[in-house]
C-alpha positions in Angstrom: -41.6 8.5 -12.5 -37.9 9.3 -12.1 -35.5 7.6 -14.5 -31.9 6.6 -14.2 -30.8 9.8 -15.9 -32.3 11.8 -12.8 -29.7 10.4 -10.4 -26.0 10.4 -11.4 -24.6 6.9 -10.6 -22.5 6.7 -7.5 -20.2 4.4 -9.4 -19.6 6.9 -12.4 -16.5 8.2 -10.6 -12.9 7.1 -11.6 -11.5 4.1 -9.5 -9.0 5.4 -7.2 -6.4 2.6 -8.4 -6.2 3.8 -12.0 -3.4 6.4 -13.2 -4.3 9.1 -15.5 -3.7 6.8 -18.7 -6.1 4.4 -17.2 -3.6 1.7 -16.2 -3.7 0.6 -12.7 -1.3 1.3 -10.1 0.8 -1.7 -9.1 1.2 -2.4 -5.4 3.4 -4.9 -3.4 1.8 -6.0 -0.3 4.0 -7.1 2.6 2.7 -8.7 5.7 3.1 -11.9 7.6 -0.6 -12.2 8.2 -2.4 -13.8 5.3 -5.7 -12.2 6.6 -4.4 -8.7 6.4 -2.7 -9.4 3.2 -6.0 -10.6 1.8 -7.9 -7.7 3.4 -5.6 -5.1 1.7 -5.8 -6.9 -1.5 -9.5 -6.9 -1.7 -9.6 -3.1 -0.8 -7.2 -2.3 -3.4 -8.4 -4.6 -6.2 -12.0 -3.3 -5.6 -10.7 0.4 -6.7 -9.0 -0.9 -9.7 -5.4 -1.3 -8.2 -3.3 -4.2 -9.3 -1.6 -6.4 -6.8 2.1 -6.8 -8.4 3.1 -9.1 -5.7 2.9 -10.3 -1.9 5.7 -11.0 0.6 5.5 -12.2 4.1 8.7 -10.9 5.6 11.1 -8.1 5.2 13.9 -10.0 3.3 11.3 -11.2 0.8 9.9 -7.8 0.4 13.4 -6.4 -0.6 13.8 -9.3 -3.1 10.3 -9.0 -4.5 10.7 -5.2 -4.8 14.1 -5.5 -6.7 12.4 -8.3 -9.0 9.4 -6.1 -9.8 11.3 -2.7 -10.1 10.5 -0.3 -11.8 7.0 -2.0 -12.4 5.8 -1.3 -8.6 4.1 2.0 -7.8 3.7 1.5 -4.1 4.5 -1.0 -1.2 2.2 -1.6 2.0 4.8 -2.7 4.6 3.7 -4.2 7.9 6.1 -3.2 10.7 6.2 -6.3 12.8 7.2 -9.5 10.8 9.5 -12.5 11.3 13.0 -12.7 10.0 13.4 -9.0 9.1 11.1 -6.3 10.3 9.4 -3.6 8.2 11.4 -0.7 9.2 14.7 -2.5 8.2 13.1 -3.7 4.9 12.0 0.1 4.3 15.5 1.3 4.8 16.9 -1.3 2.4 14.3 -0.5 -0.2 15.0 3.3 0.3 18.6 2.6 -0.3 17.9 0.5 -3.5 15.3 3.2 -4.8 15.2 6.5 -3.1 11.9 7.4 -4.9 10.0 4.2 -3.5 6.4 4.9 -2.2 6.2 2.9 1.0 3.1 3.0 3.5 3.7 1.4 6.7 0.9 -0.8 8.4 1.2 -1.1 12.3 -0.7 -2.1 15.2 -1.6 0.4 17.8 1.1 1.3 20.2 4.0 1.3 17.7 4.2 5.2 17.4 8.0 5.1 17.8 8.6 2.7 14.9 6.0 4.7 12.7 7.9 7.9 13.5 11.3 6.3 12.6 9.8 4.8 9.4 8.5 8.3 8.1 12.0 9.7 8.9 13.6 7.0 6.8 11.2 7.9 3.9 7.9 6.1 4.3 5.2 8.3 2.7 2.5 7.5 5.3 1.2 4.9 7.7 -2.1 2.9 8.4 -3.0 1.7 11.9 -4.7 -1.8 12.2 -7.4 -2.9 12.3 -7.7 -1.7 8.7 -10.5 0.7 7.7 -11.3 0.7 4.0 -11.6 4.5 3.6 -8.4 5.3 5.7 -6.5 2.7 3.7 -7.6 4.1 0.2 -7.2 7.7 1.4 -3.5 7.1 2.7 -2.6 5.0 -0.3 -3.9 7.6 -2.8 -2.3 10.5 -0.9 1.0 8.7 -0.8 1.0 8.0 -4.6 0.7 11.8 -5.1 3.6 12.6 -2.9 
């Protein structure tokens, strides 16, 4: 009979949300949809990330980023939001901290805004509907940029 030692546990890998020193990466989630915010939160916390804060519009995102700075490693930023859109918020965050790591989240058909965001300094983008594997892949990749 095979024992547990015969099979390396799939969970023995290091969670992707942890830095080299074992502390979690801290993420600010910005989205006007509670559903999307919750979904991103669950995907990230399941990999050891810490949710540093949440914001539901661009202005709130800027305020929250400044409040958390420098204790925020990455921002997930929805493009379409009330009051202030994600592209404008990205621009303001990049003015405040040129090393900010921001990953844009957009619905299909917003390629022009995604392109503009990348030119403004966004590290990557994720298209809705969210796919767990892609979300983690792009966020981890952006943290290393």
